[in-house]
C-alpha positions as CSV (number, residue, x, y, z in Angstrom):
1,M,-23.9,-4.3,-11.0
2,A,-20.2,-5.0,-11.9
3,R,-19.4,-8.6,-12.7
4,A,-15.9,-10.1,-12.6
5,G,-14.6,-11.3,-15.9
6,P,-11.7,-11.0,-18.4
7,P,-10.4,-7.5,-19.0
8,P,-11.7,-5.7,-22.1
9,S,-9.5,-5.2,-25.2
10,R,-8.2,-1.8,-26.2
11,G,-9.9,-2.0,-29.6
12,Q,-9.2,-3.6,-32.9
13,G,-5.7,-5.0,-33.1
14,R,-4.7,-3.7,-29.6
15,G,-3.9,-5.5,-26.4
16,P,-5.8,-5.4,-23.0
17,R,-6.0,-2.1,-21.1
18,I,-6.1,-3.6,-17.7
19,R,-4.4,-7.0,-17.0
20,P,-5.2,-8.9,-13.8
21,A,-1.5,-9.6,-13.3
22,A,-0.7,-5.8,-13.6
23,T,-2.9,-4.3,-10.9
24,L,-2.2,-0.7,-10.0
25,G,0.2,-0.3,-7.1
26,I,-2.5,1.4,-5.0
27,F,-4.7,-1.7,-5.1
28,V,-1.9,-3.7,-3.4
29,A,-1.1,-0.9,-1.0
30,I,-4.7,-0.4,0.1
31,G,-5.1,-4.2,0.5
32,V,-2.0,-4.4,2.6
33,A,-2.9,-1.4,4.8
34,I,-6.5,-2.5,5.4
35,G,-5.5,-6.1,5.8
36,A,-3.0,-5.2,8.4
37,A,-5.5,-3.1,10.3
38,L,-8.1,-5.9,10.3
39,A,-5.5,-8.5,11.2
40,V,-4.1,-6.7,14.3
41,G,-7.4,-5.1,15.3
42,T,-5.8,-1.7,15.7
43,R,-5.8,1.7,14.1
44,P,-5.2,1.6,10.3
45,P,-1.9,3.0,9.0
46,A,-1.5,5.2,6.0
47,P,-1.1,3.0,2.8
48,S,2.4,2.1,1.8
49,P,3.7,-0.1,-1.0
50,T,5.0,-2.7,1.5
51,P,3.3,-4.5,4.4
52,F,3.2,-2.5,7.6
53,V,1.8,-3.3,11.0
54,P,2.1,-0.3,13.4
55,P,3.8,-1.0,16.7
56,A,1.4,-1.3,19.6
57,G,0.3,2.1,20.9
58,T,1.4,4.1,17.9
59,A,-0.8,5.9,15.5
60,G,1.6,6.0,12.5
61,S,2.4,9.1,10.6
62,L,0.7,10.9,7.7
63,P,2.3,13.3,5.2
64,P,1.7,17.0,5.6
65,P,-1.5,18.3,3.9
66,V,-1.3,19.9,0.5
67,I,-5.0,19.8,-0.4
68,G,-6.4,23.1,-1.7
69,T,-6.3,25.5,-4.6
70,P,-2.7,26.7,-5.2
71,A,-2.1,30.4,-5.4
72,N,-2.0,30.3,-9.2
73,G,-5.1,28.1,-9.5
74,S,-3.2,25.0,-10.5
75,A,-0.4,22.7,-9.5
76,P,2.2,21.4,-12.0
77,A,2.2,17.7,-12.8
78,T,5.4,16.0,-11.5
79,S,7.0,12.6,-12.0
80,A,7.2,10.2,-9.1
81,A,9.4,11.6,-6.4
82,G,12.8,9.9,-6.3
83,S,12.0,7.6,-9.3
84,S,13.7,8.2,-12.6
85,G,11.5,5.4,-14.1
86,A,8.1,7.1,-13.5
87,A,5.7,6.0,-16.2
88,V,2.7,8.1,-15.2
89,A,2.8,11.8,-14.1
90,I,1.8,12.6,-10.5
91,D,-0.6,15.5,-10.8
92,P,-1.4,17.1,-7.4
93,S,-3.8,19.5,-9.2
94,L,-6.2,16.6,-9.5
95,L,-6.8,16.7,-5.8
96,I,-8.6,20.0,-6.2
97,R,-11.6,17.9,-7.4
98,L,-11.8,16.2,-4.0
99,P,-13.2,17.8,-0.9
100,Q,-10.6,19.4,1.4
101,T,-12.1,17.7,4.4
102,V,-14.3,14.7,4.9
103,D,-16.5,14.4,7.9
104,G,-14.2,16.8,9.8
105,L,-11.0,15.0,8.7
106,G,-8.4,16.5,6.4
107,L,-7.9,14.7,3.1
108,I,-4.1,14.5,2.8
109,E,-1.9,13.7,-0.2
110,D,-0.1,10.3,0.0
111,P,3.2,10.9,-1.9
112,E,4.5,7.4,-1.2
113,T,1.6,5.6,-2.8
114,E,1.6,8.1,-5.6
115,A,5.3,7.4,-6.4
116,H,4.7,3.6,-6.2
117,D,1.7,3.9,-8.6
118,A,3.4,6.3,-11.0
119,A,6.3,3.8,-11.5
120,D,3.9,1.1,-12.9
121,A,4.8,1.1,-16.6
122,S,1.7,-1.1,-17.5
123,H,-0.5,2.0,-17.1
124,A,1.6,4.5,-19.2
125,A,-0.7,4.0,-22.2
126,D,-3.9,4.7,-20.3
127,L,-3.3,7.3,-17.6
128,A,-2.3,10.9,-18.2
129,G,-1.9,11.6,-14.5
130,L,-2.8,10.4,-11.0
131,A,-3.0,11.5,-7.4
132,V,-3.8,9.8,-4.1
133,A,-5.1,11.2,-0.8
134,V,-5.9,9.7,2.6
135,A,-8.3,10.6,5.4
136,A,-7.9,8.7,8.7
137,D,-9.2,8.8,12.2
138,H,-6.8,6.8,14.3
139,S,-9.1,6.9,17.3
140,S,-12.0,5.3,15.6
141,G,-10.3,3.3,12.9
142,D,-12.1,5.0,10.1
143,L,-10.0,5.3,6.9
144,A,-10.5,6.3,3.3
145,V,-7.9,6.2,0.5
146,A,-9.0,8.2,-2.6
147,S,-7.3,7.6,-6.0
148,I,-8.1,10.0,-8.8
149,V,-6.7,9.4,-12.3
150,R,-7.0,11.3,-15.5
151,L,-7.4,9.1,-18.6
152,K,-5.8,9.7,-21.9
153,P,-8.1,10.7,-24.8
154,G,-10.0,7.7,-26.2
155,V,-9.3,5.3,-23.3
156,F,-12.7,5.4,-21.5
157,S,-15.4,3.0,-22.4
158,D,-18.0,1.1,-20.4
159,D,-15.9,-2.1,-20.7
160,Y,-12.8,-0.3,-19.6
161,Y,-14.6,1.3,-16.6
162,R,-16.1,-2.1,-15.6
163,S,-12.7,-3.8,-15.8
164,W,-11.2,-0.9,-13.8
165,R,-13.7,-1.4,-11.0
166,D,-13.4,-5.2,-10.9
167,T,-9.6,-5.0,-10.7
168,F,-9.6,-2.3,-8.1
169,D,-12.2,-4.2,-5.9
170,Q,-10.3,-7.5,-6.2
171,G,-7.1,-5.7,-5.0
172,A,-8.8,-3.7,-2.2
173,C,-10.6,-6.8,-0.9
174,S,-7.7,-9.2,-1.3
175,Q,-6.8,-8.9,2.4
176,A,-10.4,-8.1,3.6
177,G,-12.1,-11.4,2.9
178,G,-12.5,-11.1,-0.9
179,V,-15.2,-9.4,-2.9
180,A,-18.7,-10.1,-1.5
181,G,-20.8,-8.1,-3.9
182,S,-21.4,-4.7,-5.6
183,A,-24.2,-2.3,-6.2
184,E,-25.0,0.7,-8.4
185,T,-26.4,4.0,-7.0
186,T,-26.3,7.8,-7.3
187,I,-24.3,9.9,-4.8
188,A,-24.7,13.7,-5.0
189,G,-25.8,13.4,-8.6
190,H,-22.8,11.2,-9.6
191,P,-23.6,7.7,-10.9
192,S,-21.6,5.5,-8.6
193,F,-20.6,1.9,-8.0
194,I,-20.1,0.5,-4.5
195,G,-18.1,-2.7,-3.9
196,H,-18.4,-4.8,-0.8
197,C,-15.6,-6.8,0.8
198,A,-16.5,-9.7,3.1
199,G,-14.4,-8.1,5.8
200,G,-16.5,-4.9,5.8
201,V,-14.4,-2.7,3.6
202,L,-16.2,-0.7,0.9
203,T,-15.1,0.7,-2.4
204,Y,-16.6,3.6,-4.3
205,H,-16.2,4.5,-7.9
206,T,-17.4,7.3,-10.1
207,Y,-16.5,8.8,-13.5
208,L,-16.3,12.5,-14.0
209,T,-16.8,13.4,-17.6
210,S,-15.4,16.9,-16.9
211,G,-11.7,16.2,-17.0
212,D,-12.1,12.5,-18.0
213,L,-11.4,11.4,-14.5
214,I,-12.1,8.2,-12.5
215,V,-12.3,8.6,-8.7
216,S,-12.0,5.3,-6.7
217,V,-12.1,5.2,-3.0
218,T,-11.5,2.4,-0.5
219,S,-13.3,3.0,2.8
220,L,-13.1,1.3,6.2
221,G,-15.3,2.2,9.2
222,D,-18.8,3.2,10.3
223,R,-18.4,6.8,9.1
224,R,-18.4,5.7,5.4
225,L,-15.8,8.2,4.5
226,G,-15.8,7.0,0.9
227,E,-19.4,8.0,0.5
228,R,-18.6,11.4,2.1
229,I,-15.8,12.0,-0.4
230,L,-18.1,11.3,-3.4
231,E,-20.7,13.7,-1.9
232,G,-18.1,16.4,-1.7
233,L,-16.6,16.1,-5.2
234,R,-16.0,19.4,-7.0
């Protein structure tokens, strides 16, 4: 079970890997999106770096799907679209590790959140690439936001992973009643951690040794789309 606490150190003579004051942009974006959905009691919008409450009667818009294996078997890593100050590469090829659909919903790349996260210079030393995708059912209010990051060599440790989960959960639950608890389990053979927000939002984390990847998902709704995503990892 993950416990909140100070972030771990990088190692001898090095600074902290994850600082509470330097949370990944996606943590804030997810918290804003879910917080807005809970606050207005309506269908959740796609995550964005700024607060957004959809007008009454609108479903919001989602970017076009790009999930799937490219013709050449891989997709090139790119810097954040429109941002000359990108610190971490956006790597759409990482999305190949996620299922193409989740409980009948398409898992769709979220370029806006990717660009926001990639511009966070505090993670340049730790992350070699990142990608973000969304699955949403506007009729039922079910939502999942999946973040997949590739770590740089030598970054991963148990302490780092614990700090990553704690920081992620604090951000995801910041507008959903705060963190209420966490649990450890196995999903489709993957050792997994589940965080619980007081407002009903769930987070899911797993580490894929093949590729040195962390998959973190924030999930809202009875369909538990986050769990379905971990079940379908490739």
